[in-house]
C-alpha positions in Angstrom: 22.2 -4.8 -4.6 19.5 -2.7 -6.1 20.1 1.0 -6.1 17.5 2.5 -3.8 16.1 5.8 -5.1 16.9 8.9 -3.1 14.4 10.5 -0.7 14.0 13.4 -3.2 13.4 11.0 -6.0 10.5 9.4 -4.1 9.0 12.8 -3.3 8.8 13.6 -7.0 6.7 10.5 -7.4 4.2 11.1 -4.7 0.7 10.7 -6.0 -2.4 12.8 -5.4 -3.3 10.9 -2.2 0.2 11.6 -0.8 -0.2 15.3 -1.6 -3.5 15.5 0.1 -2.1 13.7 3.2 0.8 16.2 3.3 -1.5 19.1 3.2 -3.5 17.7 6.1 -0.2 17.3 8.0 0.9 20.8 7.3 -2.5 22.2 8.5 -2.2 20.2 11.7 1.4 21.1 12.4 1.0 24.9 11.8 -2.5 25.1 13.3 -3.0 28.4 11.4 -4.6 29.7 8.3 -2.4 31.9 6.1 -3.5 35.4 5.6 -4.3 36.3 2.0 -3.2 39.8 2.4 0.1 39.1 4.0 1.6 37.8 0.8 0.3 40.3 -1.5 2.6 42.7 -3.2 2.2 46.4 -2.4 0.4 48.3 -5.2 1.9 51.3 -6.9 0.1 54.3 -8.3 0.4 52.8 -11.7 -1.4 49.8 -10.6 -4.6 51.8 -9.8 -5.2 52.2 -13.5 -5.4 48.5 -14.2 -8.4 47.3 -16.1 -10.9 44.9 -14.6 -9.6 42.0 -16.6 -6.1 42.7 -15.3 -7.2 42.7 -11.7 -9.6 39.8 -11.8 -8.2 36.7 -10.2 -7.1 34.1 -12.7 -9.3 30.9 -12.9 -7.7 28.0 -11.1 -7.8 24.8 -13.2 -9.5 21.9 -11.5 -6.7 19.5 -10.7 -9.1 16.6 -10.8 -10.3 17.3 -14.4 -9.2 14.4 -16.6 -10.1 16.4 -19.8 -12.2 13.6 -21.3 -14.8 14.0 -24.0 -18.5 14.0 -23.2 -20.2 10.6 -23.6 -23.6 9.0 -23.1 -23.4 5.2 -22.7 -27.2 4.6 -22.6 -27.5 2.9 -19.3 -24.4 0.6 -19.6 -23.4 -1.3 -16.5 -19.7 -1.0 -15.8 -18.9 -4.2 -13.8 -15.7 -4.7 -11.7 -14.6 -8.2 -10.8 -13.3 -7.9 -7.2 -11.9 -10.2 -4.7 -13.9 -11.6 -1.7 -17.1 -13.4 -1.1 -20.5 -11.8 -1.1 -21.7 -11.0 2.5 -18.4 -12.4 4.1 -15.7 -9.8 3.7 -12.2 -9.7 4.9 -9.7 -6.8 5.1 -8.5 -6.9 1.4 -11.9 -7.3 -0.3 -13.2 -4.9 -2.9 -15.8 -3.2 -0.8 -14.8 0.3 -1.9 -16.4 0.0 -5.4 -20.2 0.0 -4.6 -22.2 1.0 -1.6 -25.9 0.7 -1.3 -26.9 4.0 0.2 -25.9 7.1 2.1 -25.1 6.3 5.8 -23.5 9.4 7.2 -20.1 7.8 7.2 -17.6 10.0 5.3 -16.0 7.2 3.3 -19.2 5.4 2.5 -20.8 8.6 1.3 -17.8 9.6 -0.7 -18.0 6.3 -2.6 -21.8 6.9 -3.1 -21.1 10.4 -4.4 -18.5 9.2 -6.9 -20.8 6.6 -8.3 -23.6 9.0 -8.5 -21.4 11.4 -10.5 -20.4 8.6 -12.9 -24.0 7.6 -13.4 -25.2 11.2 -14.0 -22.3 12.2 -16.2 -22.1 9.2 -18.4 -25.5 7.5 -18.0 -24.1 4.3 -16.6 -24.4 2.0 -13.6 -21.4 0.9 -11.4 -21.5 -2.8 -10.2 -19.1 -5.2 -8.5 -19.1 -9.0 -8.5 -17.2 -10.7 -5.7 -15.3 -13.6 -7.3 -13.8 -15.4 -4.4 -10.5 -15.4 -2.5 -7.0 -15.1 -3.9 -3.8 -17.0 -3.0 0.0 -16.5 -3.1 0.1 -18.4 -6.4 -0.3 -16.6 -9.8 -3.0 -19.1 -10.9 -5.5 -21.5 -9.3 -7.2 -19.3 -6.7 -11.0 -19.1 -6.5 -10.8 -15.5 -7.8 -8.5 -16.5 -10.7 -10.7 -19.5 -11.8 -13.9 -17.4 -11.7 -12.5 -14.7 -13.9 -10.7 -17.2 -16.2 -14.0 -19.0 -16.8 -15.6 -15.8 -17.8 -12.8 -14.8 -20.2 -12.4 -18.2 -21.8 -16.2 -18.3 -22.3 -15.9 -15.1 -24.3 -18.2 -13.3 -22.0 -18.0 -9.5 -21.7 -19.0 -9.8 -18.1 -16.3 -7.5 -16.6 -15.1 -4.2 -17.7 -12.2 -4.3 -15.3 -10.6 -6.6 -12.7 -9.4 -5.5 -9.2 -7.5 -8.2 -7.3 -4.2 -9.2 -5.8 -0.9 -8.7 -7.7 -0.5 -12.5 -7.9 -3.8 -13.0 -9.6 -3.3 -10.0 -11.8 0.0 -11.2 -13.0 -1.4 -14.7 -13.6 -4.0 -13.1 -15.9 -1.2 -11.3 -17.8 1.0 -14.4 -18.1 -2.0 -16.3 -19.4 -2.9 -13.7 -22.0 -6.2 -12.9 -20.5 -5.8 -9.1 -20.2 -5.0 -6.1 -22.4 -1.9 -4.1 -22.6 -3.0 -1.0 -20.7 -0.8 1.2 -22.8 -3.0 0.6 -25.7 -6.3 1.4 -23.9 -7.6 4.8 -25.1 -7.9 7.7 -22.5 -5.8 6.0 -19.8 -3.1 8.5 -18.9 -0.8 6.9 -16.3 1.2 10.1 -15.9 -1.8 11.7 -14.1 -1.6 11.9 -10.3 -4.5 9.6 -9.7 -2.4 6.7 -10.9 0.4 5.3 -8.7 3.6 6.4 -10.3 5.8 4.1 -8.3 3.9 1.1 -9.6 4.2 2.4 -13.1 7.9 2.6 -12.9 8.4 -0.7 -11.1 6.2 -2.9 -13.2 6.5 -1.3 -16.6 9.4 -2.0 -19.0 9.8 -2.7 -22.7 6.7 -1.7 -24.7 3.9 -3.2 -22.6 2.1 -2.4 -19.3 -0.5 -4.8 -17.9 -1.0 -3.7 -14.3 -1.8 -0.4 -12.6 -3.2 1.0 -9.4 -4.1 4.3 -7.9 -7.0 6.3 -6.5 -9.7 4.1 -8.0 -9.3 1.8 -4.9 -8.3 2.4 -1.3 -7.4 -1.2 -0.6 -3.8 -0.5 -1.7 -3.7 2.0 1.1 -5.0 -0.6 3.6 -2.2 -3.0 2.4 0.7 -0.8 3.5 3.2 -1.9 6.2 3.9 0.2 9.2 5.2 -0.2 12.7 3.2 0.7 15.8 4.5 1.4 19.3 3.0 1.7 22.7 3.7 5.3 23.9 3.3 4.4 27.6 6.0 1.7 27.4 8.3 3.9 25.4 8.1 6.4 28.3 8.4 3.7 31.0 11.6 2.4 29.5 13.0 5.8 28.7 13.1 5.1 24.9 14.4 8.0 22.8 11.7 10.0 21.1 10.7 7.6 18.2 9.6 10.4 16.0 12.8 12.4 16.5 14.8 9.3 15.7 12.9 9.0 12.4 13.4 12.7 11.5 17.1 12.5 12.4 17.7 9.3 10.4 18.5 7.4 13.6 15.7 4.9 13.4 17.7 1.8 12.5 17.7 -1.9 13.0 20.2 -1.7 15.8 18.2 1.0 17.6 15.0 -1.1 17.1 16.7 -4.2 18.6 18.1 -2.3 21.6 14.8 -0.7 22.4 12.9 -4.0 22.1 15.3 -5.8 24.5 14.5 -3.2 27.2 10.8 -4.0 27.2 10.9 -7.8 27.3 9.6 -9.1 30.7 8.4 -12.4 32.2 5.3 -10.8 33.6 3.8 -13.9 35.2 7.1 -14.9 36.7 6.9 -18.6 35.6 10.4 -18.6 34.1 9.1 -19.1 30.6 7.9 -16.6 27.9 4.4 -17.1 26.7 1.2 -15.4 25.8 0.9 -13.5 29.1 4.3 -11.9 29.0 5.7 -8.7 27.5 7.8 -8.5 24.4 9.8 -6.0 22.5 8.2 -6.8 19.2 5.1 -8.8 18.1 4.7 -9.8 14.4 2.9 -11.8 11.8 4.8 -13.7 9.2 4.5 -10.9 6.6 6.8 -8.8 8.8 9.7 -10.4 7.0 8.9 -8.4 3.9 8.4 -5.1 5.8 11.8 -5.4 7.4 13.7 -6.7 4.3 12.4 -3.9 2.1 12.9 -1.2 4.8 16.5 -2.2 5.0 17.2 -1.9 1.3 16.7 -5.4 0.0 14.6 -6.6 -3.0 13.8 -9.8 -4.9 13.8 -8.3 -8.3 14.3 -4.9 -10.1 14.3 -3.3 -13.5 17.9 -2.5 -14.4 18.8 -1.0 -17.7 15.3 -1.8 -19.0 15.6 -5.5 -18.0 14.3 -7.5 -15.1 17.0 -8.8 -12.8 17.1 -11.1 -9.8 18.5 -9.0 -7.0 17.8 -10.9 -3.8 21.0 -12.7 -2.8 23.7 -10.2 -2.0 26.2 -9.6 0.8 23.8 -7.0 2.1 20.9 -9.5 2.0 23.0 -11.9 4.1 24.0 -9.2 6.6 20.4 -8.2 7.0 19.1 -11.8 7.4 21.8 -12.6 10.0 20.7 -9.6 12.0 17.1 -10.5 11.8 17.6 -14.1 12.7 19.7 -13.1 15.8 16.8 -10.8 16.8 14.1 -13.5 16.3 16.2 -15.9 18.5 16.8 -13.3 21.3 13.6 -13.9 23.2 12.5 -10.4 22.6 10.0 -11.3 19.8 6.5 -12.8 19.8 5.2 -14.6 16.7 1.4 -14.1 16.8 0.9 -16.9 14.2 2.2 -19.4 16.8 -0.8 -18.5 18.9 -3.3 -17.7 16.1 -5.8 -20.3 17.2 -5.8 -18.8 20.7 -6.8 -15.5 19.1 -9.5 -17.1 17.0 -7.4 -16.5 14.0 -8.2 -12.8 14.3 -4.8 -11.3 13.8 -5.9 -7.7 14.1 -7.7 -8.8 17.4 -4.4 -10.2 18.6 -2.6 -6.9 18.2 -5.5 -5.1 19.8 -5.3 -7.4 22.9 -1.5 -7.1 23.1 -1.6 -3.3 23.0 -4.5 -3.1 25.3 -2.6 -5.0 28.0 0.7 -3.2 27.3 2.4 -6.4 26.3 4.4 -5.2 23.3 6.6 -2.1 22.8 6.6 -2.5 19.0 4.2 -4.3 16.7 4.1 -5.3 13.0 1.1 -3.6 11.4 -0.7 -2.6 8.2 -2.8 0.5 7.7 -5.9 -1.8 7.9 -4.8 -2.9 11.4 -4.3 0.7 12.4 -7.9 1.4 11.5 -9.1 -1.6 13.5 -7.4 -0.1 16.6 -9.6 2.9 16.5 -11.4 2.0 19.7 -8.2 1.0 21.6 -7.7 3.1 24.7 -3.9 2.5 24.7 -2.0 5.5 23.2 0.0 4.3 20.3 2.1 5.9 17.6 2.9 5.0 13.9 6.4 4.7 12.5 8.0 3.5 9.2 10.0 0.3 9.6 13.6 1.0 10.4 16.5 1.5 8.1 19.5 -0.8 8.0 21.8 1.8 9.4 22.2 5.6 9.5 24.1 5.6 6.1 20.9 4.4 4.3 19.5 7.5 2.6 15.8 7.0 3.1 13.1 5.0 4.8 11.4 2.5 2.6 7.9 1.1 2.9 6.7 -2.3 1.8 3.3 -3.0 0.4 1.5 -6.1 1.7 1.8 -8.0 -1.6 -1.1 -10.4 -0.9 -3.4 -7.6 0.3 -2.5 -5.1 -2.4 -4.9 -4.5 -5.3 -4.1 -4.1 -9.0 -6.2 -3.2 -12.0 -6.3 -5.2 -15.2 -8.6 -5.1 -18.2 -9.9 -8.4 -19.7 -9.3 -9.1 -23.4 -13.1 -9.7 -23.7 -13.8 -6.0 -23.5 -15.3 -5.0 -26.9 -15.2 -1.2 -26.5 -11.8 -0.3 -25.1 -12.5 3.4 -25.8 -15.5 3.3 -23.4 -13.6 1.3 -20.8 -10.6 3.6 -20.8 -12.7 6.7 -20.6 -14.7 5.4 -17.7 -11.7 4.1 -15.8 -9.9 7.4 -16.2 -13.0 9.4 -15.0 -13.6 6.9 -12.2 -10.0 7.3 -11.0 -10.0 11.1 -11.2 -13.3 11.4 -9.3 -12.1 8.9 -6.7 -9.0 11.2 -6.1 -11.3 14.1 -5.6 -13.9 12.5 -3.3 -12.9 9.2 -1.9 -9.2 9.7 -1.2 -9.7 12.8 1.0 -12.5 11.0 2.9 -10.1 8.1 3.5 -7.2 10.2 4.7 -8.8 13.1 6.3 -11.8 11.5 8.0 -11.1 7.7 8.3 -7.4 7.5 8.8 -6.0 10.7 10.2 -9.2 12.0 11.6 -10.3 8.8 13.4 -7.4 6.4 13.7 -4.2 8.3 14.5 -3.5 9.6 18.0 -1.1 12.5 17.4 0.1 14.9 14.8 3.5 13.1 14.6 1.8 9.9 13.4 0.2 11.9 10.6 3.6 13.2 9.6 4.9 9.6 9.7 2.1 8.5 7.4 3.1 11.1 4.8 6.6 9.8 4.9 5.4 6.2 4.7 3.0 6.6 1.8 5.5 8.6 -0.2 8.1 5.9 -0.1 6.3 2.6 -1.0 8.6 0.3 -2.9 7.1 -2.2 -5.4 9.1 -5.3 -6.2 8.6 -7.0 -9.5 10.3 -10.2 -8.3 7.9 -10.4 -5.4 4.7 -9.5 -7.3 5.6 -11.9 -10.1 6.6 -14.5 -7.4 9.7 -15.6 -9.3 10.4 -19.2 -8.3 8.1 -18.8 -5.3 11.2 -17.3 -3.7 9.4 -14.7 -1.6 7.1 -17.4 -0.2 10.1 -19.7 0.6 11.8 -16.8 2.3 8.7 -16.2 4.5 8.7 -19.9 5.5 12.4 -19.7 6.4 11.6 -16.6 8.5 8.8 -18.6 10.3 11.2 -21.4 11.0 14.0 -19.1 11.9 16.4 -20.7 9.4 19.7 -18.9 9.5 21.1 -20.2 6.1 19.4 -17.9 3.6 22.0 -19.0 1.0 20.6 -22.5 0.8 17.1 -21.2 0.5 18.1 -19.0 -2.4 20.2 -21.8 -4.0 17.2 -24.1 -4.1 15.0 -21.5 -5.7 17.4 -19.7 -8.0 16.9 -21.8 -11.1 13.1 -21.6 -11.1 13.3 -17.9 -10.2 15.5 -17.2 -13.2 13.1 -19.2 -15.4 10.2 -17.1 -14.1 12.2 -14.0 -14.6 12.7 -14.8 -18.3 9.1 -15.6 -18.7 8.3 -12.2 -17.2 10.7 -10.5 -19.6 9.1 -12.1 -22.6 5.7 -10.9 -21.5 6.8 -7.3 -21.9 8.8 -7.6 -25.1 
């Protein structure tokens, strides 16, 4: 089994967005402003003779300054290829790159301000081209084919690509994108780049994928668990937040609590859409619960990619999850997706509004869509395997996540690197605070405890190279097995192992 980093190790890798979130949390928890005088050292008579230069406050370096050289790019248009379709956007689309005008919305106006800064500072324009939808395959999606056509045609249409990990990895495996380690000015040690991604997806001498503050879609695509606070009280559930803080939020605790809430509300003797459940979920919940309990598809071990899915721990976890799914305490929303108009977020809104679920699978995007919900709900990380597990682990929504790649058709990598670094730093300064402080914490969470949970969640996101590279399509096959409640995970793995190892070797050769 993969060695899971310690809680402290994760904290050292928290990026700028996580630090901002933590500061917001502290402010809310303390509800005070520290006194400047209270921490000052008492002066002595000798201090009274200090010169003006000695007593003047030292200049504080701007933490968002990327220390880049000045440049004038003479009206150049920096175009991002992004996922989605023009005028018909879904939750993972690249709508955070360009906005048309100031609207008074904090997030919109922060994006506008960032782009204005880039235009004024470097004499450029920022543009985005929606290139279609992605898929769980590494090639063949509308997005992939659109970008592939541009690259194979030798067009310098795009300065950068922002899309799903699957498409991004497909570009890398096809030789369509640059090794980011060789792009001038990109400094992936800076806090506006995601350090967990850098460690998880970089080995050998090459680095093709990155993400960070230049996009907020990676934040949207983060798994969490939501709970109905009224039902928690009605069924005398232990304080969920205290359980998290005390390390007692585990699978067994989750299962026991869920069983208390399950009720045949309409009294027809059968569980259906109108009844109450302990847990409602979409199919991607399998990844949120597998990762949170210390499992992984692949890892970098001693500098090499390794297939790490099928272990005794994996089997134990799977058996527990399958028993839970067969208990009658769970509600698979995808079984009733048509009844909800295929609006998954709307399904969870309805279930919470009617107090029909104690716990629910969720992403940050779903949390934001619940802004108008009257039901009081809280946010939790997904549970640990047991109390001996050292830390809570968060799974990214692999399909919904966004990665950066740079096409090989870029003729001026110096310009591209400089602009991407500046864009990312300014996003950290302007867009990230607007997202956290105003959009997420300010408008979407219902209590200070949820804000604390978000700091924990965002600081512990685990990126899985075997999942993102879709070795042997094993993650997809595991999801299908979850949907069908197949108990024999060993046979699922056995049928996929050969192709998974072949893909793993291909992945290794890419980075050599």
